[in-house]
C-alpha positions as CSV (number, residue, x, y, z in Angstrom):
1,E,-54.6,1.0,-63.2
2,D,-56.0,-1.6,-60.8
3,V,-53.3,-0.9,-58.2
4,E,-54.0,2.8,-58.2
5,E,-57.4,2.1,-56.6
6,L,-55.6,0.7,-53.5
7,V,-52.8,3.3,-53.1
8,G,-53.1,5.0,-49.8
9,K,-55.9,2.7,-48.5
10,E,-55.7,0.1,-45.7
11,V,-55.8,-3.5,-46.8
12,Y,-56.7,-6.2,-44.3
13,I,-56.3,-10.0,-44.4
14,D,-57.8,-12.6,-42.2
15,A,-55.1,-14.1,-39.9
16,D,-56.5,-17.6,-40.8
17,N,-55.4,-17.0,-44.4
18,L,-51.8,-16.3,-43.5
19,P,-49.3,-19.2,-43.9
20,E,-48.0,-20.8,-40.7
21,M,-44.5,-19.8,-39.9
22,S,-42.1,-22.2,-38.3
23,V,-38.7,-21.8,-36.7
24,E,-37.3,-24.7,-38.8
25,E,-38.4,-23.1,-42.1
26,D,-38.5,-19.4,-41.4
27,G,-35.8,-19.0,-38.8
28,Y,-36.1,-16.9,-35.6
29,A,-38.3,-14.4,-37.3
30,A,-41.1,-16.9,-36.7
31,L,-40.8,-16.3,-33.0
32,V,-42.7,-12.9,-33.2
33,G,-45.8,-13.4,-31.1
34,W,-44.3,-16.1,-29.0
35,T,-44.2,-15.8,-25.2
36,V,-40.8,-15.6,-23.4
37,L,-40.5,-17.4,-20.1
38,T,-37.6,-17.7,-17.7
39,P,-36.9,-19.9,-14.7
40,G,-37.7,-18.5,-11.3
41,E,-35.5,-18.7,-8.2
42,D,-36.5,-22.3,-7.6
43,E,-36.4,-24.9,-10.3
44,E,-40.2,-25.4,-10.3
45,T,-41.2,-21.8,-11.0
46,I,-41.5,-20.4,-14.5
47,I,-41.9,-16.6,-14.9
48,E,-43.6,-15.0,-17.9
49,V,-41.3,-12.2,-19.2
50,G,-43.5,-11.0,-22.1
51,E,-44.4,-11.4,-25.8
52,I,-41.8,-11.1,-28.6
53,S,-42.8,-8.1,-30.7
54,D,-39.8,-8.0,-33.1
55,F,-36.8,-10.0,-34.4
56,M,-33.7,-8.1,-35.3
57,D,-31.3,-10.0,-37.5
58,I,-28.2,-8.1,-36.4
59,P,-25.1,-9.8,-38.0
60,N,-23.4,-12.1,-35.3
61,N,-25.9,-10.8,-32.7
62,P,-29.6,-11.6,-33.5
63,C,-31.9,-10.1,-30.9
64,I,-35.6,-10.2,-30.0
65,E,-37.6,-7.3,-28.7
66,V,-39.9,-8.4,-25.9
67,D,-42.9,-6.4,-24.6
68,T,-42.8,-6.7,-20.8
69,I,-44.9,-5.0,-18.1
70,N,-42.1,-2.5,-17.7
71,G,-41.8,-1.7,-21.4
72,A,-39.9,-3.1,-24.3
73,V,-36.5,-4.8,-23.8
74,I,-34.0,-6.2,-26.3
75,I,-32.6,-9.6,-25.5
76,P,-29.8,-11.3,-27.5
77,L,-31.1,-14.5,-29.0
78,H,-27.9,-16.5,-28.2
79,E,-28.2,-20.3,-28.2
80,D,-26.6,-20.4,-24.7
81,F,-29.6,-18.4,-23.4
82,I,-32.3,-20.7,-25.0
83,I,-33.4,-23.5,-22.7
84,S,-36.3,-24.8,-24.9
85,L,-38.6,-23.9,-27.7
86,D,-42.3,-25.1,-27.7
87,P,-43.9,-24.6,-31.1
88,E,-47.2,-26.1,-30.0
89,Y,-47.7,-23.4,-27.2
90,Q,-45.5,-20.8,-29.0
91,E,-43.3,-20.4,-25.9
92,I,-39.5,-20.0,-25.5
93,I,-37.8,-20.6,-22.2
94,M,-34.7,-18.5,-21.8
95,S,-32.0,-18.1,-19.1
96,I,-31.8,-14.3,-19.3
97,P,-28.7,-12.7,-17.9
98,E,-29.2,-10.4,-14.9
99,G,-29.5,-6.8,-15.9
100,L,-31.3,-7.3,-19.2
101,L,-34.8,-7.1,-17.8
């Protein structure tokens, strides 16, 4: 009976009350909300690609969906593309193959 009162209604929760997700404990799904960066043409430049909006756990080919200024793109989350992960700043630096952006 108590649940029937909530059916069809929106329920909100304060983001501060959600548990912290970590890549070590929760896997790559924890990357949603992180910023994707890629090296520029010179080694000192870092370019912001966009924010990860989704993780797709496709067997043998996990991918992330990244919201960029040109729209959403899907990037394979292959370990050869990952340069570094920074949990403190929630940033992932990736070497993204040409043609994916």
